[in-house]
Structures are given as C-alpha cells and as structure tokens.
N, C-alpha and C positions, 0 to 999 in steps of 0.2 A: 590766794592766787594759784591758779593751776599751772604746774610746771610742764612745759612742752615735752612730748615723748622723746624728741631728738636729744634733749638735754639729759634725760635719764639714761639714755643709751650711751651717750658720751661719758657719763659719770662712771658707769660700770666698766667701760673699756679702760678708763684711766686706772681704776682700782686693780683690775686684773693684770694690766701691763706692769704695775708697780711691784707685783709679787715676784720674788726671785726663787728659782728652783734650786734645791740643794744638790750639789754635785756629789756623785758616788765615786769613791776611790777604791780600787781593787789592790789589795796587798798581796804581792806575789808570794807563793809558798805557804800561805796561811791556811793550811788544810786541817780539818778536824782529825784528831788522833784516831786510829783504827780501834774498833771495839774488839778486844781479844777475849771477851767472855764467851765460853763455849756454851751453846744452847743445851738445855736440859734434854731435849729429844736426841741430840747427838750422843750424849753420855749414856742415856738409856739404851740406845741402839748398840753402842759399843759394848756395854755389859751383856746384853742379850746375845749378840753375835759371838762374843768370847765364850760364853757358857755353852752355846750350841756346838761350837767347833772343838772346844777342849773337853767338855764333859758329855756331849751328845744329848743335852737337854737344856730347857730354858731355866733361868734362875727362879727359885721360889720367892715369894713376896718379901720375906725377911732378908734373903740374900740380895735381892735387887735394892732394897732400902739401904742395907749396910754398905754395899759397893757404891751406890750413888752418893752417899754421904762422904765416903772416903775420897771419891774423885771430884765431886763438885766443890768441896771445901778448899781444894787446892787448884781449882779450875782445870782439873785433869792434866796436871803437869807430869813430867817424866817420872818423878819420885812417886807420885800417887798412883800412876799406872802400874809401876813395878810392884808397889805394895798390894794393889788389887790382884795382879797376876800371880804373885807369890802365894797369896791366899787361895786363889783359884786352882793352881797346880798342886797345892798341898791337899786338896780334897781327894778322898779315896776313889771317887768316880773317874778321876783323870786316867789313872793307869788301867782301870777296868775298860774304859772307853778306847784307850790306845791299843790294848790287847785285842779287843773285839774288831777294831778297824783292820788290824793286821791279819786276824783270822779270816776276815772277809776277803782281803786282797790275796792272801797266799793259799788259803784252804777252802775257798768258795763258801765261806761261812758254815762249814760243816758243824753239826751239832756236837757239843763236847761229850754227849752221852756215847757217841761213836768211839771215843777214845777208850772208854771203859769196856765197851763191847769187844773191841779188838784185843784189848789186854786179856780179857777173859778167854777169848778163843785161843790166843797164842799160849796162854798158860794151860789150857785144856790139852792142846796138842803136845805140849812138853810132858804131860803125864800119860800120854798114850804111846806105848812102846812100838806101835806100828809105824810111828813117825820118827823112829830113832835116828835114821840116816839124815833126816832134815832138822834135827834138833839144833845144830849150830846156827842155821839160817833163822829158825823160829825164835831162838834166843836173841839173835841180833834184832829182829823185828820187835820183839817184846821190849827190849831195852830202849829202843827208839820211841815206842809208843808211851812207855812210862815217862821218859824225858819230856815228851810233848804234853802229857797229862799234867806233869808237875810244873810246867812252864807258867801256868796261870797263877798259882799261889806264890811262886817264887818271883815272878815279874811284878805282881801287885804289892808284894811286901818289900821290894827293892833288892832282892837277893841276886837277880840277874838283870843285865842291861838290855837295851833294844837290840844290840848286835846278837846277843845270845838268843833272844826271842826269835829273831829272824832266822837264825841258824836252825833252831829246833823246829820251827814251823816249815822249814824247807827240807829237813832231814828226818823223814818218817814215812811209814807205809802209805798213808793217805795222800801225801804230796806226790809220791811215786805213782800212785794210781791215776792221779789227775794229769801228771806229766810223764807218761810212760817212756822208758828208754833213756839212756845216758845223754844222747844229743838233745832231746826235748828238755831234759832236766837242766842242762847247761843253758840252753836258750831261755827257758822260763826264769831261772834265777838271775840271769843278766837283766832280763826285762823287768822283773819285780824289784830287784835290789839295786841295780845300777841304772835303771830307766833307759836302757839301750840294748841293742842286739850285740852279741859278741862278734868280733872279727873272725875270719876263717881260722887264723892262727890261734886265737883265744879259744874258739870252740874246740879245735883239735886238742889243744893242751888240756882243756877242761874235761873233755870226754875221757882222755887217757887217765887223768888223775882220778876221776870218779870211778873208773873201772879198775882201779888199784895199781895202775902203772906209774912209774916215775915220770913226772912232767914238771915244767916250769910255767907258772902263770904270774904275771905282774912281778917278775924277777924273784918269785918265791917258789921253792921246791915242795912237792907233795906227792902222795900216792894213795889218797883215799878221799871219800866224800867229805869226811870231817876236815881234812886238810884243805880241800877245795873251798868249803864254806868259810873256814877261818881266814884264808887268804883273801877271799872276796870281801868279807865284812871288815877287814883291817886295811883295805886298800883306799887310796885317796879317791878313787872312782866312786867307792861306796859313800864316803862322807859327802862328796860333792852332790851325788844323786839324792841323798836325803835332804840336803839343803834345797835343791831344786824342787823336790816334792813338797816341802813345807811352803815355799814361796808360791807355788801353783795352788796349793790348797787354801792359803790364807789371803793372798793378794791377787790370785788368778793371773799370774805372770811369772816369767823366769827371772831369776836374780841377775842384776848387772854384774860386771866383773868385780867391782869393789864389794858388793854385797856377798857374792860367792866366796871371795877370799876371806872376808870377816866371818861369815857363817861357818865355813869349813874349818877355819882355825879354831873357832870357839867350840865346835863339836869334837874335832879330833884331838885337841890338846887335853881335854879332861873327860872325853866320852860323855859330854853333857848335852844330850838331845834336847832337854827342856830349855836350856839356856838359849838355844837358837829360836825356839818357839816364842819365848818371852821377848826376844829382840824384835821379832816381826810384829807381834801383837801389841807391843808398846810403841810402835811407830806412828807418826802422824798420818801416814798413808792408810793404815788399817783403821784408825779411829775416824778418818774422814775429814781431816783438817787441810 
C-alpha cells in the first residue's frame, strides 16, 4: 500500500520535534592557563643582541648553541640569564669593546698608533738641547701620552677601572687638540662624562681648577686638571650619568627614578660598572617579554 506523502511529512516533523538540544553552560573564570614558555626565536634574538652590544660582534655557532641550551633549559629565567651574562662579560672581547667604544666617544676613534708617534716625538724633543726651556712641558705631555698608551693593557687586564680610563682618555695631548682651551675642555668633559652642560658656576670653577688655580667643584677643592677629573669621576653626577648612558644604549630610554637610584647605588658602592649592565640586560624588558 502506498503511504500518502502528507503522512511521510508529518512523520518527519514528529521525529525532529522530539529531539532535544543540549544546553551549554558557561563556567565563569574557567580560563586556560597562560603559556609561559618563551619562544626559541625570542631567546636567539636575546643572545644575538647581547653579544652585539657587549662584545661588538655576533655569537659564533658554538657560542649560540651553548647559550641557547643554558637559557632554554630554564625557560630563560632570571638565574639562567645571569649565568649567560656572567659568561658573556667574562670574555676578553668585552673590555676590548668597551675600551674601543670610549675611544670613539672621547678621542674621535684616533688610531692607537698615534699614541706611539707622539711619544716618539716628545722623547725626541727631550733629547734635543735646543728645546731645553720647553723640557718641563714636553715631559708633562710625554707622561700623559704614556699613561694613555698604557690604559689599554691595564684596562683590559683589570688593573684600572672605567673611571680611570675616562680620566686618561680626557687628560692627554690628543684630547686637548680636539677640545682646545680650558673652557672647551670643561664643557666637553661635562658633556662626555656627565651628559650635560656645566652651569656658569661649574664652568668657572672648572676652568680655574684646570688652569692650576684653587677652586671648588661639587664641594671638593682642587687646583689641577688631575684634581678636576678626579672630582668629576667621583661625583654622584658621574655615576648617575653613566647609568643614564647604559639605559639609553640598551633600552633606548632614560631610567625612571627607582631604576636610577638602584643603578647608581650599585655602581657607586663598589665601582662595579658591569653589575649595572647585567641588571639591565637581565631584565624582561630587554629580552622582550
């Protein structure tokens, strides 16, 4: 017997209407935990940037592999970052690169062969009796050039610190030729070492001191260029300026008040320039988290 089409239609309507839909219940606060795994590319970029900024070069294959294993095994936590940075700053290239950076900034990247050339010339003049009346000045310039020449081996072997390096690179015949005159010398050292211009009072006191007169700068007395540079590199202004320089170099911004206070205290308490660098390079901001 043939079933009428209308009955078939009614049958399917009955079947469909008898099916119940499952209701969905949303559980509030039921969020998936965040994935805190740091991507490999982030770690590799961190290693590469650190090498370039600290050593002035990219890591070799084996260096990248070793550093990546150290960091990725611990998901680049704080401990692994400091372990990586300690190894990085212990490489001989670090102090060589830091020396060269300062030579570029303070001496216009003059060739170190010029040091020997001027030492030879000053020694030649000291052996020429026709310059006898200028011997005290020539001896003064010779001593300063020898101190500048010796700064590289002494800085790279850890015998002198960054303050002494800055002083020697500012207290020599070549620096004087770049920044001729006492006023220009004071202005340039403020700009290079304190990252600001001197006030009129500071400039006046600095010029007097550099010219051999008794003067007071940053509440310290002095009467020579050596005194002037010692006072400058031992001042709180100097420590703060170096912290600012590092933040600008590594994070491309100035430190906030808390960062300035922590960095300055870390640097000035133990004269540990590297400790401040590690503090910045180990931060989440630098690694890009």
